[in-house]
N, C-alpha and C positions, 0 to 999 in steps of 0.2 A: 141193876137187873134183878129179876126175880126167878127163883128156881121153880120147878114143877110142884114142890111141896109148899110154895108160898113164901119161903124165906128169902129175904133180900141178900144179895151178895154184890161184891165190888169186882167188876171185870173190865179190863181195858179193851177198847175196840179201836179198829183202824178207822178213824173218822173220815179219811179221804175217800173211802169206798163204801161206807155204811150209809144206806139210804135212811134219811131222817124218819120216814114213815115206819121203819122197822123198830123204832124206839118208842112207839106209841104205848103209853102206860108205864114206861120205865122211868125211874129216877135217873137223871143225868148229872154227873158231877164233872166239872171242868177243873183244870189246874188252879183256877182262881178260887174254886170252892175248897181246895186243900189249904190255902193260905195265901197271904199277900201282905203288902206294905202296911195296910191299916190294921188288919187283924193278927198279923204276925205270920211268918212263913212256917210251913210244916218242917218236921225234922229232915225229911228227904230233900226238900228244897234247900234248906240250910246247908246240909252236908254236901250236896252236889255243887253249890256255889263255893263253899269253903275249900273244896278239893279241886277247884278249877275244872270241874267236869262238864261245864256247859258247852253246848254246841250251837247250832243255829236256833232260831226262835221256834222252829217246829220240832227238831230232834230233842231238845232239852225237855220240852213239855211231855213228849211221848215217853222219855225215860222216867220222868218223875211219876207219871201216871202208872206206868208198868211196874215200877219198883213199889209204889204205894199199894197197888193191887196185890202184888206178891206178898208183901208184908202183912196185909190184912188177912190173907189166906193162910198165914204162917207157913209159907213155903220155905223149905230149908235151902241153904246156899248151893248145895250140889244140884238140886232141881232147878234153881234159878239159872245156873250156867247152861242148862240144856234147853231152856225156853227160847 
């Protein structure tokens, strides 16, 4: 995504209800862009798997993307709890 001042930022979106046309001009990163079998998994993906934190194929992806976005914004743990 891009802010009004032109700086890029990482923001999770609800892909189930987000019209694709609303992403025109935005960079889109999927969970595959964070990591995978060939390039290696991201720290969030590794930790979720090692802690048996996976859910269904949709929920786990959403958790990984939301946690990764919060970490990229340097959100503290207390704020994460309220999101």
